[in-house]
DRENDO-1510 file (C-alpha; in Angstrom, 1 decimal, always signed):
<recs>
REC; n; res; u; v; w
REC; 1; UNK; -13.6; +120.0; +64.8 .
REC; 2; UNK; -16.8; +117.2; +66.0 .
REC; 3; UNK; -16.4; +113.4; +65.8 .
REC; 4; UNK; -19.6; +112.2; +64.1 .
REC; 5; UNK; -18.1; +108.6; +63.7 .
REC; 6; UNK; -17.0; +108.8; +60.2 .
REC; 7; UNK; -16.9; +111.3; +57.4 .
REC; 8; UNK; -19.8; +111.8; +54.7 .
REC; 9; UNK; -18.2; +109.7; +51.7 .
REC; 10; UNK; -17.3; +112.2; +49.2 .
REC; 11; UNK; -19.6; +112.4; +46.2 .
REC; 12; UNK; -18.5; +111.8; +42.8 .
REC; 13; UNK; -18.3; +114.5; +40.5 .
REC; 14; UNK; -20.2; +115.1; +37.6 .
REC; 15; UNK; -18.1; +115.8; +34.7 .
REC; 16; UNK; -20.4; +117.5; +32.3 .
REC; 17; UNK; -20.1; +121.3; +31.6 .
REC; 18; UNK; -24.0; +121.4; +32.4 .
REC; 19; UNK; -23.2; +119.9; +35.6 .
REC; 20; UNK; -20.6; +122.1; +36.2 .
REC; 21; UNK; -23.1; +124.4; +35.9 .
REC; 22; UNK; -25.2; +123.4; +38.4 .
REC; 23; UNK; -22.5; +123.0; +41.3 .
REC; 24; UNK; -22.3; +126.8; +41.4 .
REC; 25; UNK; -26.2; +127.7; +42.0 .
REC; 26; UNK; -24.6; +129.6; +45.3 .
REC; 27; UNK; -24.2; +132.6; +47.5 .
REC; 28; UNK; -22.6; +135.9; +47.5 .
REC; 29; UNK; -21.8; +135.9; +51.5 .
REC; 30; UNK; -24.9; +135.3; +53.4 .
REC; 31; UNK; -26.4; +131.9; +54.9 .
REC; 32; UNK; -29.2; +130.1; +53.3 .
REC; 33; UNK; -31.2; +131.3; +55.5 .
REC; 34; UNK; -31.5; +134.9; +53.7 .
REC; 35; UNK; -31.8; +135.5; +50.0 .
REC; 36; UNK; -28.8; +134.3; +47.9 .
REC; 37; UNK; -27.4; +135.5; +45.3 .
REC; 38; UNK; -24.4; +134.5; +43.2 .
REC; 39; UNK; -20.7; +135.7; +44.8 .
REC; 40; UNK; -18.9; +134.3; +41.4 .
REC; 41; UNK; -19.3; +134.6; +37.8 .
REC; 42; UNK; -20.5; +131.0; +36.3 .
REC; 43; UNK; -17.7; +129.5; +33.8 .
REC; 44; UNK; -17.1; +126.7; +31.7 .
REC; 45; UNK; -13.7; +124.6; +31.6 .
REC; 46; UNK; -12.1; +121.8; +30.5 .
REC; 47; UNK; -9.2; +119.4; +31.8 .
REC; 48; UNK; -6.8; +118.4; +30.1 .
REC; 49; UNK; -6.2; +114.4; +29.6 .
REC; 50; UNK; -3.4; +114.6; +32.4 .
REC; 51; UNK; -5.6; +117.1; +35.2 .
REC; 52; UNK; -8.2; +114.5; +34.6 .
REC; 53; UNK; -6.3; +111.3; +35.0 .
REC; 54; UNK; -5.3; +112.9; +38.4 .
REC; 55; UNK; -8.4; +114.0; +39.2 .
REC; 56; UNK; -9.8; +110.5; +38.6 .
REC; 57; UNK; -6.9; +109.2; +41.0 .
REC; 58; UNK; -7.2; +111.3; +43.7 .
REC; 59; UNK; -10.4; +113.4; +44.1 .
REC; 60; UNK; -12.0; +110.6; +45.4 .
REC; 61; UNK; -10.0; +110.8; +48.4 .
REC; 62; UNK; -8.8; +114.3; +48.7 .
REC; 63; UNK; -12.5; +116.1; +47.3 .
REC; 64; UNK; -15.5; +116.0; +48.1 .
REC; 65; UNK; -18.6; +118.0; +46.8 .
REC; 66; UNK; -20.4; +120.9; +49.6 .
REC; 67; UNK; -24.2; +119.5; +48.0 .
REC; 68; UNK; -25.2; +116.1; +46.8 .
REC; 69; UNK; -26.2; +114.4; +43.6 .
REC; 70; UNK; -30.0; +115.9; +44.6 .
REC; 71; UNK; -28.2; +119.3; +45.5 .
REC; 72; UNK; -29.0; +119.0; +49.1 .
REC; 73; UNK; -25.7; +120.2; +51.0 .
REC; 74; UNK; -23.9; +118.0; +53.3 .
REC; 75; UNK; -23.5; +117.8; +56.4 .
REC; 76; UNK; -21.4; +117.7; +59.2 .
REC; 77; UNK; -18.1; +117.1; +57.9 .
REC; 78; UNK; -15.5; +114.8; +60.1 .
REC; 79; UNK; -12.5; +116.7; +59.5 .
REC; 80; UNK; -10.3; +114.0; +61.8 .
REC; 81; UNK; -11.4; +111.1; +60.0 .
REC; 82; UNK; -10.7; +112.9; +56.4 .
REC; 83; UNK; -7.3; +114.1; +57.2 .
REC; 84; UNK; -6.6; +111.0; +59.3 .
REC; 85; UNK; -5.2; +113.0; +62.4 .
REC; 86; UNK; -6.5; +115.9; +64.8 .
REC; 87; UNK; -4.7; +119.1; +63.8 .
REC; 88; UNK; -5.3; +123.0; +63.6 .
REC; 89; UNK; -8.1; +123.3; +61.0 .
REC; 90; UNK; -7.5; +126.2; +58.4 .
REC; 91; UNK; -10.5; +127.3; +55.5 .
REC; 92; UNK; -9.5; +128.9; +52.3 .
REC; 93; UNK; -12.9; +130.1; +50.5 .
REC; 94; UNK; -11.6; +130.5; +46.7 .
REC; 95; UNK; -8.8; +129.1; +46.6 .
REC; 96; UNK; -8.3; +130.0; +42.9 .
REC; 97; UNK; -5.4; +127.6; +41.4 .
REC; 98; UNK; -4.0; +126.7; +44.7 .
REC; 99; UNK; -0.6; +128.4; +44.4 .
REC; 100; UNK; -1.3; +129.9; +47.8 .
REC; 101; UNK; -2.9; +126.7; +49.4 .
REC; 102; UNK; -0.1; +124.8; +48.5 .
REC; 103; UNK; +3.0; +127.1; +49.4 .
REC; 104; UNK; +1.2; +127.9; +52.8 .
REC; 105; UNK; +0.3; +124.3; +53.2 .
REC; 106; UNK; +3.5; +123.1; +53.0 .
REC; 107; UNK; +4.9; +125.7; +55.1 .
REC; 108; UNK; +2.9; +124.6; +57.9 .
REC; 109; UNK; +2.8; +120.8; +58.0 .
REC; 110; UNK; +1.2; +120.7; +61.1 .
REC; 111; UNK; -1.9; +122.8; +60.2 .
REC; 112; UNK; -4.6; +121.2; +58.1 .
REC; 113; UNK; -6.2; +123.0; +54.7 .
REC; 114; UNK; -9.4; +123.0; +53.6 .
REC; 115; UNK; -9.6; +124.5; +50.3 .
REC; 116; UNK; -12.8; +125.4; +48.9 .
REC; 117; UNK; -13.4; +126.5; +45.2 .
REC; 118; UNK; -16.1; +126.4; +43.0 .
REC; 119; UNK; -14.6; +126.0; +39.4 .
REC; 120; UNK; -13.2; +122.3; +38.5 .
REC; 121; UNK; -10.1; +123.3; +37.0 .
REC; 122; UNK; -8.6; +125.3; +39.7 .
REC; 123; UNK; -9.2; +122.2; +41.7 .
REC; 124; UNK; -7.5; +120.1; +39.3 .
REC; 125; UNK; -4.4; +122.2; +39.2 .
REC; 126; UNK; -4.2; +122.0; +42.9 .
REC; 127; UNK; -4.4; +118.8; +42.8 .
REC; 128; UNK; -1.7; +117.7; +40.3 .
REC; 129; UNK; +0.8; +120.3; +42.4 .
REC; 130; UNK; -0.3; +118.3; +45.7 .
REC; 131; UNK; +0.8; +114.9; +44.1 .
REC; 132; UNK; +4.1; +116.6; +42.7 .
REC; 133; UNK; +5.2; +118.0; +45.9 .
REC; 134; UNK; +4.1; +115.3; +48.1 .
REC; 135; UNK; +1.8; +117.6; +50.3 .
REC; 136; UNK; -0.3; +115.9; +52.9 .
REC; 137; UNK; -2.5; +118.4; +54.3 .
REC; 138; UNK; -4.6; +119.5; +52.2 .
REC; 139; UNK; -8.0; +118.8; +51.5 .
REC; 140; UNK; -10.9; +120.5; +48.9 .
REC; 141; UNK; -14.3; +120.9; +48.7 .
REC; 142; UNK; -15.7; +121.9; +45.1 .
REC; 143; UNK; -18.6; +124.3; +45.8 .
REC; 144; UNK; -19.4; +127.4; +47.7 .
REC; 145; UNK; -17.9; +128.6; +50.6 .
REC; 146; UNK; -21.3; +129.8; +52.6 .
REC; 147; UNK; -22.4; +126.4; +52.2 .
REC; 148; UNK; -19.4; +124.8; +53.4 .
REC; 149; UNK; -19.3; +127.0; +56.8 .
REC; 150; UNK; -22.9; +127.1; +57.3 .
REC; 151; UNK; -23.4; +123.3; +57.2 .
REC; 152; UNK; -20.2; +121.4; +57.3 .
REC; 153; UNK; -18.1; +122.9; +60.0 .
REC; 154; UNK; -19.5; +123.5; +63.2 .
REC; 155; UNK; -19.0; +126.5; +65.9 .
REC; 156; UNK; -15.4; +127.1; +67.5 .
REC; 157; UNK; -13.8; +124.5; +64.9 .
REC; 158; UNK; -11.3; +126.6; +62.5 .
REC; 159; UNK; -8.2; +128.5; +64.1 .
REC; 160; UNK; -8.3; +130.3; +60.3 .
REC; 161; UNK; -10.5; +131.7; +57.6 .
REC; 162; UNK; -8.7; +132.7; +54.2 .
REC; 163; UNK; -10.1; +134.8; +51.8 .
REC; 164; UNK; -7.4; +136.2; +49.0 .
REC; 165; UNK; -8.8; +138.3; +46.3 .
REC; 166; UNK; -12.4; +137.5; +46.5 .
REC; 167; UNK; -14.4; +139.3; +43.3 .
REC; 168; UNK; -15.1; +142.8; +44.5 .
REC; 169; UNK; -17.5; +143.3; +42.1 .
REC; 170; UNK; -16.6; +147.2; +41.0 .
REC; 171; UNK; -20.1; +148.4; +40.0 .
REC; 172; UNK; -22.3; +149.9; +42.6 .
REC; 173; UNK; -25.4; +147.7; +41.8 .
REC; 174; UNK; -23.6; +144.5; +41.9 .
REC; 175; UNK; -22.0; +145.1; +45.8 .
REC; 176; UNK; -24.5; +142.6; +47.8 .
REC; 177; UNK; -23.0; +140.1; +45.3 .
REC; 178; UNK; -19.8; +140.2; +47.5 .
REC; 179; UNK; -18.3; +137.6; +49.7 .
REC; 180; UNK; -17.8; +139.7; +52.8 .
REC; 181; UNK; -20.8; +140.9; +53.9 .
REC; 182; UNK; -21.7; +141.3; +57.4 .
REC; 183; UNK; -23.9; +138.0; +57.8 .
REC; 184; UNK; -21.1; +136.0; +56.4 .
REC; 185; UNK; -18.3; +137.6; +58.5 .
REC; 186; UNK; -20.9; +136.4; +61.5 .
REC; 187; UNK; -21.0; +132.7; +60.4 .
REC; 188; UNK; -17.2; +133.0; +59.7 .
REC; 189; UNK; -16.6; +134.4; +63.8 .
REC; 190; UNK; -19.0; +131.8; +65.0 .
REC; 191; UNK; -16.7; +129.0; +63.0 .
REC; 192; UNK; -13.7; +130.3; +64.7 .
REC; 193; UNK; -12.5; +129.3; +67.9 .
REC; 194; UNK; -11.1; +132.2; +70.1 .
REC; 195; UNK; -7.9; +133.5; +69.0 .
REC; 196; UNK; -8.8; +132.3; +65.6 .
REC; 197; UNK; -7.5; +134.4; +63.1 .
REC; 198; UNK; -9.8; +135.4; +59.5 .
REC; 199; UNK; -7.1; +137.0; +57.2 .
REC; 200; UNK; -8.6; +138.9; +54.1 .
REC; 201; UNK; -6.5; +140.6; +51.2 .
REC; 202; UNK; -7.6; +142.0; +48.1 .
REC; 203; UNK; -6.3; +145.2; +45.6 .
REC; 204; UNK; -9.5; +146.5; +45.8 .
REC; 205; UNK; -9.7; +149.8; +47.9 .
REC; 206; UNK; -13.4; +150.1; +47.5 .
REC; 207; UNK; -13.6; +146.6; +49.0 .
REC; 208; UNK; -11.1; +146.4; +51.4 .
REC; 209; UNK; -12.8; +149.8; +52.7 .
REC; 210; UNK; -16.0; +147.6; +52.8 .
REC; 211; UNK; -14.4; +144.3; +54.6 .
REC; 212; UNK; -12.4; +146.8; +57.2 .
REC; 213; UNK; -16.1; +148.3; +58.1 .
REC; 214; UNK; -17.7; +144.9; +58.4 .
REC; 215; UNK; -15.0; +143.2; +60.1 .
REC; 216; UNK; -14.4; +145.9; +62.3 .
REC; 217; UNK; -18.3; +146.0; +63.2 .
REC; 218; UNK; -18.4; +141.9; +64.2 .
REC; 219; UNK; -18.5; +142.2; +67.5 .
REC; 220; UNK; -16.7; +138.6; +68.1 .
REC; 221; UNK; -14.0; +139.8; +66.1 .
REC; 222; UNK; -11.2; +142.4; +66.8 .
REC; 223; UNK; -7.9; +144.0; +64.7 .
REC; 224; UNK; -5.2; +141.8; +65.2 .
REC; 225; UNK; -2.3; +143.3; +67.2 .
REC; 226; UNK; +1.4; +141.4; +67.2 .
REC; 227; UNK; +1.0; +139.1; +64.0 .
REC; 228; UNK; +3.8; +137.1; +65.5 .
REC; 229; UNK; +1.6; +135.5; +67.7 .
REC; 230; UNK; -1.2; +134.4; +65.8 .
REC; 231; UNK; -1.5; +130.3; +65.5 .
REC; 232; UNK; -1.3; +130.8; +61.4 .
REC; 233; UNK; +0.9; +132.7; +59.6 .
REC; 234; UNK; -0.1; +135.5; +57.3 .
REC; 235; UNK; +2.9; +135.3; +54.9 .
REC; 236; UNK; +1.1; +134.4; +51.3 .
REC; 237; UNK; +3.5; +133.9; +48.7 .
REC; 238; UNK; +2.8; +136.5; +45.5 .
REC; 239; UNK; +1.0; +134.9; +42.9 .
REC; 240; UNK; +0.7; +135.5; +39.4 .
REC; 241; UNK; -2.6; +137.3; +39.9 .
REC; 242; UNK; -0.7; +139.7; +42.6 .
REC; 243; UNK; +2.1; +140.5; +40.6 .
REC; 244; UNK; -0.5; +141.7; +38.3 .
REC; 245; UNK; -1.7; +143.6; +40.2 .
REC; 246; UNK; +1.2; +144.9; +42.0 .
REC; 247; UNK; +2.0; +146.7; +38.7 .
REC; 248; UNK; -1.3; +148.6; +39.5 .
REC; 249; UNK; -2.3; +149.2; +42.8 .
REC; 250; UNK; -1.4; +148.2; +46.4 .
REC; 251; UNK; -2.4; +145.2; +48.2 .
REC; 252; UNK; -4.8; +145.3; +51.7 .
REC; 253; UNK; -4.1; +142.3; +54.1 .
REC; 254; UNK; -7.2; +143.0; +56.6 .
REC; 255; UNK; -6.5; +141.2; +59.7 .
REC; 256; UNK; -8.8; +139.8; +62.9 .
REC; 257; UNK; -8.4; +137.4; +65.3 .
REC; 258; UNK; -11.4; +136.0; +67.5 .
REC; 259; UNK; -12.0; +137.5; +70.8 .
REC; 260; UNK; -11.0; +135.0; +73.6 .
</recs>
């Protein structure tokens, strides 16, 4: 966590569907210095009237873009100014509609959580839930997780990184689009504090094998031993997506900690 005097002001969000398309010009698990491909599928979404009202009221305080209106990355995020306190920081990449985000943040009120998601509708659903539940330790960034890691988060900053059910891109020719490639895992490892945790979950066993291989090969990480000694909880809620997955296959939980 870095102190740069003040946090960059959140960038107003685009409301046009075309702007949503522009926002998702992003990565597939490799830093900007490498060739980039998308690790997610573009989609259009429209907010309901209630969601738009909540967005207009809460997004300027609780959310920001990963890139400005000119497409340049926002840099050096001052998380202490944003949250109004100094606390352990967890980054969740691909928070979806925020079911896990909300439940885990409520269970750990002493930990600050930044949820990163491309799709505005999912973020709007999380905003609505935050207001309904009165949760104060969640902030949101709309954009690419690799952008956030590379430009907004400093080395040795994060207590945890969560990546739950990333797109498996099951076809072999699309495997290069998977988020958790060696370059991204190395970037995550650099951003973790000593003893910090990378927690990934997937119901795609082929992707689980790849994630396990990549994580085990990263020299800054080691498989977590006693999980009750970790600085963040691994207790995920069973989401609607996971209940559907459990009907057909198992879910792999993969956990590493940064070497001391």
